[in-house]
LUMDRENGU-369548 format. One line per 8 residues: number of its first residue (from 1); their letters; for each residue x, y, z of C-alpha. Coordinates in Angstrom, 3 decimals. Layout:
<rs>
NUM> A> X,Y,Z | ...
</rs>
This chain:
<rs>
1> MSRRARRN> -0.003,0.043,0.085 | 1.681,3.343,-1.188 | 1.453,6.312,0.928 | -0.582,9.365,-0.295 | 1.289,12.592,-0.994 | 0.745,15.286,1.574 | -1.834,17.540,0.566 | -2.070,21.275,1.199
9> HTPAFKAK> -5.680,22.694,1.532 | -6.715,26.130,0.910 | -8.208,28.417,3.497 | -11.391,28.366,1.278 | -11.620,24.679,1.202 | -11.042,24.421,5.109 | -13.817,26.895,5.871 | -16.195,24.968,3.513
17> VALAAVKG> -15.436,21.697,5.075 | -15.555,23.339,8.688 | -19.012,24.911,7.836 | -20.397,21.685,6.533 | -19.508,20.145,9.876 | -20.914,23.013,11.988 | -24.220,22.616,10.083 | -24.376,19.209,11.686
25> DRTLAQLA> -26.939,17.643,9.007 | -24.119,15.089,8.495 | -21.850,13.109,10.409 | -18.091,13.285,10.384 | -17.790,9.986,8.549 | -20.001,11.223,5.762 | -18.180,14.719,5.517 | -14.741,12.731,5.452
33> ERFDIHPN> -15.936,10.540,2.524 | -17.570,13.483,0.657 | -14.547,15.669,1.005 | -11.839,12.794,0.974 | -10.364,14.257,4.408 | -9.818,12.323,7.505 | -12.632,12.901,10.282 | -10.061,14.018,12.866
41> QIASWKAQ> -8.959,16.792,10.389 | -12.665,17.735,9.899 | -13.100,18.076,13.755 | -9.963,20.307,14.204 | -11.038,22.712,11.327 | -14.504,22.891,12.976 | -12.935,23.525,16.580 | -10.717,26.244,14.864
49> LEGGAADV> -13.609,27.995,13.013 | -15.906,27.782,16.298 | -12.881,29.339,18.294 | -12.014,32.036,16.009 | -15.627,32.953,14.770 | -15.711,35.922,17.070 | -12.646,37.481,15.356 | -14.634,37.708,12.137
57> FGPGGGNA> -16.872,40.564,13.511 | -14.081,42.910,14.623 | -11.497,43.305,17.165 | -11.946,42.560,20.755 | -14.577,39.839,20.216 | -12.185,37.173,20.943 | -8.526,36.470,21.626 | -7.324,39.088,19.097
65> VALPAIDV> -3.750,40.652,19.595 | -4.115,44.403,19.761 | -1.743,46.107,17.593 | 0.653,48.906,19.198 | -0.108,52.435,18.675 | 2.265,53.972,15.978 | 4.118,57.234,16.773 | 4.015,58.894,13.297
73> KSLHAKIG> 6.105,61.971,14.487 | 9.019,59.807,15.574 | 8.920,57.854,12.110 | 8.800,61.145,10.179 | 11.746,62.230,12.212 | 13.700,59.123,11.562 | 12.793,59.309,7.881 | 14.380,62.766,7.799
81> ELTLENDS> 17.409,61.577,9.370 | 17.997,58.859,7.189 | 17.325,61.129,4.098 | 19.957,63.449,5.386 | 22.561,60.718,5.744 | 21.799,59.497,2.331 | 22.233,63.038,0.657 | 25.667,63.474,2.492
</rs>
């Protein structure tokens, strides 16, 4: 028996499979047969979807990491310094 080559699935495919699993109208075994994916992989993608669904609707809805505030004045000052160094 030969091994199947490792497959990389697109995020769109993963979302399609996970949404089908969330619907609950078919069992994991039926979905696994339909999409040719192992049932454990479907369960994993479903858990990721359920865990990250709050992030879809904006920051603060889940465990989103807040981006640090950007100090524009200091960045402009640094650009000016680098420009002077390059001109010299």
